[in-house]
C-alpha positions in Angstrom: 48.7 74.4 138.3 50.8 76.9 140.0 52.3 74.3 142.3 53.1 72.1 139.3 54.9 75.0 137.5 56.9 75.7 140.6 57.8 72.1 140.9 59.0 71.9 137.3 61.0 75.1 137.8 62.7 73.8 140.9 63.5 70.6 139.1 64.9 72.4 136.1 67.0 74.5 138.4 68.4 71.5 140.2 69.2 69.8 136.8 71.1 72.9 135.7 73.0 73.2 139.0 73.9 69.5 138.8 75.3 69.8 135.2 77.2 73.0 136.1 78.7 71.3 139.1 79.8 68.3 137.1 81.2 70.6 134.3 83.2 72.7 136.8 84.7 69.6 138.4 85.6 68.0 135.0 87.1 71.3 133.9 89.2 71.5 137.0 90.4 67.9 136.5 91.4 68.6 132.9 93.1 71.9 133.7 95.1 70.3 136.4 96.2 67.5 134.1 97.1 69.8 131.3 99.1 72.1 133.6 101.0 69.3 135.2 101.9 67.3 132.1 103.5 64.9 134.5 100.7 62.2 134.8 101.0 59.6 132.0 98.0 58.6 130.1 94.9 60.5 128.8 91.7 61.4 130.4 88.8 59.0 129.7 85.3 59.8 130.8 83.2 56.9 132.1 79.6 56.8 133.2 78.6 56.2 136.8 75.5 54.2 137.3 74.6 55.8 140.6 72.5 59.0 140.4 73.8 62.2 142.0 70.4 63.2 143.5 67.6 60.7 143.8 65.3 63.2 145.4 65.2 65.9 142.8 65.7 64.3 139.4 63.0 62.2 137.7 65.5 61.1 135.1 68.9 60.0 136.0 71.4 62.4 134.6 74.7 60.8 133.8 77.8 61.9 135.7 81.4 61.5 134.8 84.6 60.4 136.6 88.1 60.3 135.2 90.3 57.3 134.8 93.8 57.0 133.4 95.2 54.8 130.7 98.8 54.2 131.6 99.7 52.8 128.2 98.2 55.4 126.1 99.5 59.0 126.4 97.0 61.1 124.6 97.1 64.8 123.7 94.7 67.5 124.6 93.0 67.0 121.3 92.2 63.4 122.3 90.8 64.7 125.5 88.6 67.1 123.6 87.2 64.3 121.4 86.7 61.9 124.3 84.9 64.6 126.4 82.8 65.7 123.5 81.8 62.2 122.6 80.7 61.4 126.1 78.9 64.6 126.7 77.0 64.2 123.4 75.1 61.4 124.9 73.4 63.6 127.5 69.8 64.8 126.8 70.1 68.0 128.6 69.7 71.2 126.5 72.9 72.7 128.1 75.2 69.9 126.9 76.3 71.7 123.7 77.2 74.8 125.8 79.1 72.6 128.2 81.1 71.0 125.4 81.9 74.4 123.9 83.0 75.8 127.2 85.2 72.8 127.9 86.8 72.7 124.4 87.4 76.5 124.6 89.0 76.1 128.1 91.2 73.2 127.2 92.3 74.9 123.9 93.3 78.1 125.9 95.3 76.0 128.4 97.0 74.2 125.6 97.9 77.4 123.8 99.3 78.8 127.1 101.4 75.7 127.5 102.7 76.0 124.0 103.5 79.7 124.6 105.4 78.7 127.8 107.4 76.1 125.9 108.2 78.6 123.1 109.3 81.1 125.8 111.6 78.6 127.4 113.1 77.6 124.0 113.5 81.3 123.2 115.3 81.9 126.5 117.7 79.0 125.9 118.3 80.4 122.4 119.0 83.8 123.8 121.4 82.4 126.4 123.2 80.5 123.7 123.5 83.6 121.5 124.8 85.6 124.5 127.5 82.9 125.2 128.5 83.0 121.6 128.9 86.8 121.8 131.0 86.5 124.9 133.2 83.9 123.3 133.7 86.1 120.3 134.6 89.1 122.4 137.0 87.2 124.7 138.7 85.3 121.9 140.2 88.3 120.2 143.8 89.3 120.7 142.7 92.8 121.8 139.5 92.9 123.7 137.3 96.0 123.3 136.3 96.7 126.9 133.4 99.0 126.0 131.7 96.2 124.0 132.5 93.7 126.8 131.1 96.0 129.4 127.9 96.6 127.4 127.5 92.8 126.9 128.1 92.1 130.6 125.5 94.7 131.7 122.7 92.0 131.5 124.8 89.4 133.3 127.8 87.2 132.7 127.7 83.4 132.4 129.1 82.0 135.8 132.1 80.2 134.3 133.1 83.3 132.4 132.9 85.7 135.4 136.5 85.3 136.6 138.0 86.4 133.3 135.4 89.1 132.6 135.7 90.6 136.1 139.5 90.8 135.9 139.2 92.5 132.5 136.5 95.0 133.4 138.1 96.0 136.6 141.4 96.8 134.8 143.4 94.1 136.7 144.0 92.0 133.6 145.1 93.8 130.4 142.9 93.6 127.3 145.8 92.5 125.2 145.9 88.7 125.3 149.6 88.5 124.6 150.4 90.4 127.8 147.7 89.0 130.0 149.4 85.9 131.4 152.7 87.8 132.1 150.9 90.7 133.9 148.8 88.3 136.1 152.0 86.4 137.1 153.8 89.6 138.0 150.8 90.9 140.0 150.4 87.7 141.9 154.1 87.7 142.9 153.8 91.3 144.0 150.9 90.4 146.3 153.0 87.6 147.9 155.8 90.1 148.5 153.4 92.5 150.2 152.1 89.7 152.4 155.6 88.7 153.4 156.5 92.4 154.1 153.4 93.5 156.0 151.5 90.5 157.3 154.0 87.7 158.0 155.8 89.6 160.6 155.7 89.5 164.4 153.6 92.1 166.3 156.7 93.6 167.7 157.4 95.1 164.3 154.0 96.7 164.0 152.8 100.0 165.3 150.0 100.2 167.8 147.6 101.4 165.1 148.5 98.4 162.9 148.0 96.0 165.8 144.6 97.5 166.5 143.6 97.3 162.9 144.7 93.7 162.6 142.6 92.9 165.7 139.6 94.6 164.2 140.0 92.6 161.0 140.4 89.4 163.0 137.1 90.2 164.7 135.2 91.0 161.5 136.3 88.0 159.5 134.2 85.4 161.4 131.2 87.8 161.0 131.6 87.7 157.2 128.6 85.8 155.7 128.0 84.0 158.9 125.1 81.9 157.5 127.4 80.2 154.9 129.4 77.4 156.3 132.2 77.8 153.8 133.2 81.3 155.2 133.5 79.8 158.7 136.4 77.6 157.6 139.5 78.8 159.5 141.6 78.8 156.3 139.0 81.0 154.5 139.0 83.5 157.3 142.8 83.5 157.3 142.8 84.4 153.5 140.3 87.2 154.2 142.5 88.5 157.0 145.6 88.6 154.7 143.8 90.3 151.9 142.1 93.0 154.1 145.2 93.7 156.2 147.5 94.0 153.2 145.0 96.3 151.5 144.7 98.5 154.6 148.4 98.9 155.1 148.9 99.9 151.5 146.0 102.4 151.7 146.7 104.4 154.9 144.4 107.3 153.9 141.4 105.2 154.8 142.9 102.1 156.4 140.5 99.3 157.2 136.9 100.2 157.6 134.1 97.8 158.7 132.2 96.7 155.6 135.2 96.3 153.3 135.2 92.7 154.3 131.9 92.2 152.6 133.3 93.7 149.4 135.9 90.9 149.2 133.4 88.0 149.4 132.0 88.2 145.8 135.5 88.2 144.4 136.5 85.2 146.6 133.5 83.2 145.5 134.0 84.0 141.8 137.7 83.2 141.7 137.3 80.1 143.8 134.8 78.8 141.2 137.6 78.4 138.8 139.0 75.6 141.0 136.0 74.2 142.9 132.9 72.7 141.4 129.3 72.4 142.6 127.5 74.3 145.3 129.5 76.5 147.7 128.0 74.4 150.6 130.2 71.6 149.5 133.4 73.6 149.0 136.5 73.1 151.1 139.5 75.4 150.6 141.8 72.6 151.9 141.2 70.8 148.6 143.3 73.5 146.9 147.1 73.7 146.7 148.9 76.6 148.4 149.8 78.0 145.0 146.2 78.2 143.9 145.1 79.7 147.2 147.8 82.4 146.7 146.6 83.1 143.2 143.0 83.5 144.4 144.0 85.8 147.2 146.1 87.9 144.8 143.2 88.2 142.3 140.8 89.2 145.2 143.3 91.8 146.5 143.9 93.5 143.1 140.3 93.5 142.1 139.3 94.9 145.5 142.0 97.6 145.0 140.6 98.5 141.6 137.1 98.6 142.9 137.9 100.9 145.9 140.2 103.1 143.9 137.1 104.7 142.4 135.4 105.3 145.8 138.1 105.4 148.5 136.8 108.7 149.7 133.7 106.9 150.9 135.9 105.5 153.6 138.2 108.4 154.5 137.6 110.9 157.3 134.2 112.7 157.1 133.3 110.4 154.1 133.3 113.2 151.5 132.4 110.7 148.8 129.2 109.7 150.5 128.3 113.3 151.2 128.8 114.1 147.5 126.4 111.3 146.5 123.8 112.5 149.1 124.0 116.0 147.7 123.5 114.7 144.2 120.5 112.7 145.4 119.1 115.8 147.1 119.3 117.8 143.9 117.7 115.0 141.9 114.7 114.8 144.2 114.4 118.6 144.2 114.2 118.8 140.4 111.8 115.8 140.0 109.5 116.2 142.9 109.5 119.5 144.7 106.7 118.6 147.0 108.5 115.5 148.3 111.7 117.5 148.5 110.0 120.1 150.8 108.6 117.4 153.0 112.1 115.8 153.5 113.6 119.1 154.7 114.5 119.2 158.3 115.1 122.3 160.5 118.7 122.7 161.7 
């Protein structure tokens, strides 16, 4: 009697494990299909005639495999109904639980997918609204820079960056009536500076100027070395002209290593007005000499505006950097005295 009860208990356990195994496999299949959404057709459950385990089951429990109908793209509700209909034929007492679990799981997955779609739609709507706001700000005769700066804080659409950067750096005037004339004058001024300081023989330069030009010539090939575009000779020549002209006109600091890396974002942004696609496919030789001069001028003046606010970071003894370190030190001392004490070093 006891052996008979044990036998029945083991048999029930095997049945339950078999059903759980099939349920988990079916659930994984449905989840993968719902997540992907790329496989056409709907899930159909079909009986297999062969038993899963001849040794342990007195009655053959039906198992399920999935097949795809290429001509009938069903929704997850169809899957629910098909799955429920097939599972209803099983005689096992756990079948209702299995159906409920499966329906609950597929319903949760579908809800998650819908939420993801709503989020994507919402993001596109937000982007569209932001573009509309930028267009509104930039289309006015007099641009309110504070509003534009606040709007740009979360990012600027790529094709708007050249104009927005010129405005926020103070290179282009906010008055649209004056903007074109000011940019033309500034670009001509840059060309005059290049002719006066760069396009001259070394015999007319001082020893310090020759050494500075050599240092710039060494650093330009090191600028963004992993991007092929910046290894083009013509691009490096443009960088050299911009950096040397800036250094000559700012003798308090002159050229300092690292300033070359500040030019590269400007160069990429202003080139994007003339070149399309990925930077990997750009060639500066596709541009006219006039366009190259305009791009160089915009880079030069924007770099100047940027460094005007932190030139003391590059002068002797770097007082600007020391000032920022002192501010950081005071901030840490007020917020976390224990950390501040641990960071102190004996002289």
